[in-house]
N, C-alpha and C positions, 0 to 999 in steps of 0.2 A: 635533638634537633638536627644534628648532622646526618643521622641515619634517615630521618624523614626527607631531608633535601636530597640525599643520595638516591633514595628509593624513587622519589618523584622524578628526578632526572633520568633514571634508568627506564621508568615506565614511559616517559615522554619520548626518549630516544627510540625505544622499541616500537612505539606507535608510529613514529615518523618513518622508520625504516620499513615497516609493514605497508604503509600507505604508498611509499615510493615504489616498492616492489610490485604492488598491485597495479600501479599506473603504467608500468612498462612490461609488455609481454615479449618474451624471448621468441624471436621468429623461428628458432630451431624447434620449438614446440609445435609450430604450425606445419612443419614439413621442411622441404629443402629444395633449392633450385636444382634442376637437372644439370648434371655435369658430365663431361666426356669421361670415358672409362680411363682408368690409370692403374698402375700396379698397386697403389695404396688403397684404392677403392675396391672392395670385395663384392659390392652389389652389382647387379647387372645394370648396364646403362639403359635407362628407361626411354622409350619412345612415346610421344604423346598419343594417348588413346583417342583424344578428340580435341577440337579447337573451339574456343569460345571467343566470339567477337564482342568487344566491349565498345558499344556505341554511346552516343550522348544520352540516350534514354535508359541505359542499363542501370538498374538500381541494385540488383543482386545477382549472384550466380549460385547454382547448386552443384556441388561436386560430392563424390564419395571418397571416403578414406581409402587410400591405396591407389587412387587414380593419378594419372599423369596428364596434366592439362596444359595445352598451349593457349595462351591468352594473346589476342591481337587487338591493337587499338591505334588508329591513325598511323598506320605503317610501321609501328613498333611492335615488338613481341617479346614474351618471355615464357618459359616453360617451368611448371612447378609440380613437384612430386608430393602429394598430400599423404605423407607417411608419418606425420607428427602424432602427438597424443590426441585423443578424442576431444573435440571441441563442443561443449554443451551449448554454447552461444555462438552466433555469427561474429566474425571479426572483419575489420576494414581491410580491403585488398591492398591499400596503401602500405600496410605492414610488411607485405611480401613483394610488392611490385617495385621495379627499378624507379629511381627518382625521375619524375616528370612523365611517367607512363600514363597516369590518370589525371584528368582535369575536373573530375567530380567524384563524389563518394560512391563506392560500390561495396556492398556487404558480401561476404563469402559464407555460405552455409555448407558445412561438411557433415554429411550423413554417414552412417555406418557403411562400410564397404561390403562387398559380396563375401569376403572371407571372415566376417565378424562372427564371433561366438557369442550367442545371446544366452 
């Protein structure tokens, strides 16, 4: 009986940890904010290739993997380098935007970049 209770507890704990992990996406998998060059950073400092204005009616944005995008909304801005893992589904921009940047939901669709090997 002790073995059955221990096994049930282990299965329950495993299921709980899996569902908790699925609920939180690590933003480093989505890319990274553009940062100034430093001795520690070996990648080239990226300049935004284009600017996307997020207005009240914006529901989604389309970007390519490897792009550097400057997002502007209500006088605020942030720049993001989409170098994370391939995203099969869209994600909420709120996951990468600074707090208070958005006042409504915006989905980000990341397509394969020009350097993708298919």
